[in-house]
C-alpha positions, 0 to 999 in steps of 0.5 A, a space after each residue: 634796435 628800433 628807432 635807430 635812424 642811420 641805416 648804415 649804422 644798423 647795417 654795420 651792427 648786423 655785419 661789421 664792415 671791418 671784420 674779415 672772418 674765416 670760414 670757421 667762425 669761432 662762435 656768435 656773441 649775443 648782446 643783451 640789454 641789461 635793463 630788460 634781459 632782451 637779446 639785442 642781436 648776435 655778432 660774429 666773433 673772430 677766430 685767432 687766425 682772423 685776429 692775426 690777419 687783422 694785425 698784419 693788414 694793420 701793419 701794411 696800412 700803417 706804412 702808408 698812413 704815416 706818410 700822410 701829412 698831419 693836415 690830411 690826418 687832421 681833416 679826416 679826424 675832424 670829419 669823424 668828429 662831426 659824424 659822431 655829433 651828427 649821429 649823437 642821438 642814434 649812438 646814445 640809444 645804442 649805448 643805453 640799449 647795450 650798456 644800460 646808462 640813462 639816455 642823457 648820460 649816453 648822449 653826454 658820453 657821445 659828446 665826450 668821446 667825440 671831443 677826443 677826436 676833435 682834440 687829437 685832430 689838432 694835436 696831429 699838427 703839434 707833434 713838435 721835435 726840438 733843436 738842441 744846442 750843439 756840443 761841438 762846432 761841426 755838429 747840429 742836433 735835433 729830435 723828431 717824433 715818429 709814430 710807434 707803428 701798430 697800436 692795439 687797445 682793449 677797452 671796457 664796457 662802462 664807456 664803450 664809445 669814449 674809451 675807443 675814441 680816447 685811444 684810437 684818435 691819438 693813435 691815428 693822429 700820430 700816424 699809427 694804425 689801430 686794432 681794438 678789442 671792445 668789451 664783449 658786453 658792449 661791442 655794438 657801440 664800438 662798431 657803430 663809431 668805427 663805421 662812422 670813421 670809415 664814412 669819414 675817410 679812415 681806411 678800413 685796414 687802418 682802424 679795425 675791431 676784433 672780438 672773441 668769446 675769450 677776451 684772454 685770447 685777444 689779450 695774449 695775441 696783442 701782447 705777444 705779437 711782435 708786429 704790435 708795438 703798443 698796447 693800451 688797456 683800460 680795466 681792472 688792476 688784476 688784468 692789467 698786471 697780467 697784460 703788463 707781464 705778457 708785454 714784457 716778452 716783446 718789450 712793448 710800449 704799454 699804457 694802463 688805466 686800471 682800478 680806482 678807489 677814490 676818496 671823497 673828502 669834505 672838510 669842516 670849512 667846505 660849502 656843504 651844498 656844493 659838496 653834496 652836488 659834487 658827491 651825487 655827480 661823482 658817485 652815481 654817474 653810470 650807477 657808480 660804474 666808473 673808475 674815477 667815481 667816489 668810492 669812499 666818503 670822509 666827512 669831517 666831524 663838524 659837518 658830518 650830520 649836516 652833510 649826511 642829511 643833505 646827501 641822503 635827501 638828494 640820494 632819495 630823489 634819484 630814479 632807478 630804472 630803464 635808461 630809456 625811460 624819462 627821468 631815470 638817473 640810475 640804470 642797471 648794473 652790467 651783469 649779475 656778477 656785478 650786482 652780486 658783488 655790490 650786494 655782498 659788500 653791503 651785507 658784509 659791511 652791515 654784518 661788521 656794524 655799518 648802518 644803512 641810512 637810505 637804500 639797500 632794498 633788493 630790486 629785481 633784475 640788475 638794479 641796485 638802489 642808491 645806498 648810503 652807509 654810515 658807521 663805516 670803518 677803514 678796515 671794511 671790505 667796502 672801503 678796501 675794494 672798488 665797489 663799482 655800484 651806487 653805494 656810498 660808505 661814509 667815514 668820520 674824521 677829525 684831523 687833516 693828518 688822520 684824513 691823509 693817512 686814511 685817504 692814501 691807505 690803498 694800492 690805488 691812485 687814480 682819482 681823489 676829490 676834496 672840498 675846502 675853502 682854505 687856500 693853504 689847506 687846499 695846496 697842502 692836501 692836493 700835494 699830499 694825496 697820492 693820486 694822478 688826478 684830484 678834483 678840488 671843489 669839483 666832482 666832475 673832472 674828466 675832459 679831453 684837454 687834461 691828462 687822464 691817468 693814475 699812479 701806484 697800481 692804478 696804472 701808468 701813461 696818460 690819455 687826453 691832453 697833449 700827453 695823450 698823443 705822446 703815448 703813440 710817438 717815439 722820439 728820434 734823435 738826429 745828429 748831423 756831423 761834418 758841418 763847416 
C-alpha cells in the first residue's frame, strides 16, 4: 500500500475502526492485487455474532439519527463528499491495487462515487410529503415521508467505492442507519471511504461494514433478521433471486440491481465515428467488467464493414497491463474464474463458427486481450450470457423489426445503446427496447442525477436521482378529523 499519503486511511485498512470483533475471529481475509498476484494485506473478518451485534448497534443509532434535521444530515454528507475529493488520489490507488482498473478510471470512480454523496446531501432536504384535498369538510389529509429504519446492502467488486456510496448516501440522507457488506475481493476501498465518513462526523454505529469469509452467511443474516427493514443488492441475477426469496420471509423492502446483457446497436444512418467512440467507452471500461457495458453488438448491413474496420482499428490501440502503469487502458480480470469464463465463451463461439478479427491471444496472469468476434449468431452462448470481459461479439441485421426482436431476446433488461440520426426511428426504438436505461448516440450513461436500474430479471428499484432516496423512505398517510 505504498504511496498512500493519508495515514489515517492506512490505519483504517490495517484495523477497520467500525469493526467490533469477538475474541474468536472467524478468520483473516487476504486481499490480493489481480494484476500481480501480490498480497496487499489481510483483513479480520466478522463472526456471525459480530454481524448480529452490528445490526443491533445500528438500530439504536438510527433512532437518534432520524431525529436530526435534514440540514444537519446534509452538512455531514457534504463534508464526507469533500473528504473523498480531497483524498481522490489515495482512494484511486487503493481501488487500482485491489481491483485492477487503470488509475485514471479509478480516479473517475472516486469522483462518481462522491457525486452520489453530494447529490443526496441535497435530496435530504427535499423529501416532501403531500397535502391532499379532503373528501369531507371536517377532515384534513396529508402524507409525510419517514426513514425505513435499518438498511443493509451487499455490494460488488467492480466499483468498490461507487457502489457503497450510491447506497449508503441516500440511506443516511433519509435518516436510516446502514450496514454494508463489501465484496471479499475489494474490501479495502470500502473501509477507506467509510473511514472518511467517520472523519466527516457520521457516527460509527450508524454506518458500519461487516465482512465474512462466506458471503452467503452475511446475506442470510441480512435477509432473515427482523431488525433489518431494507436490503439493497448489486450483483448477479442468480444471487438476486436467492436474496429476494429469503427476504420474503420477513417481508423486507428490497431493491435489486442485477445482471445485464446490453445490446449496442448501430443503424445505417448513424454517425460511425461517434458510434465507434461510444462502443469503445461502453465495452472496454473496467475491462468489460460492468453490468451496463455493451455485451453484444448489432450492426446494420449497410454500415457493417465500415464499422468493423474502424472499431477494430480503435480496439488494437488499447493497452493491456497493470493499471498503475502509464497509458494502460485495460487492466486484469478480477480472478481466474472470471478469466476462464471469458476464454470459454470465446472458444465455444469460435467452435460454432465465429471468427476472431482482432485479439483472442492468451496472456499470462488474469489479462485478456480486447477481442472482436464476427460471424456471430444469436444462439451462441457469448450472446446469451453476460460476458463480463473485454470481448465484443458482432451480429449483422437488416431490418428494424429483426433488430428489436433480437435485442429484446433476453431475460435481462438493464441497459441498451443505439445510434441513429432519424428522430422518428429514435423514438420508436427507444420505446420498443425492453430496458430500464437506454443510451441514444451515447455510450456512457451513468450519472448521479438520473435513475439507475433495470427491468425484467435485471432487477427492480432505482439508485441515484430523486428516486434513489425514496428507496429508503416510507410514505405515511395522516388523516386529521374533527375539524370545524
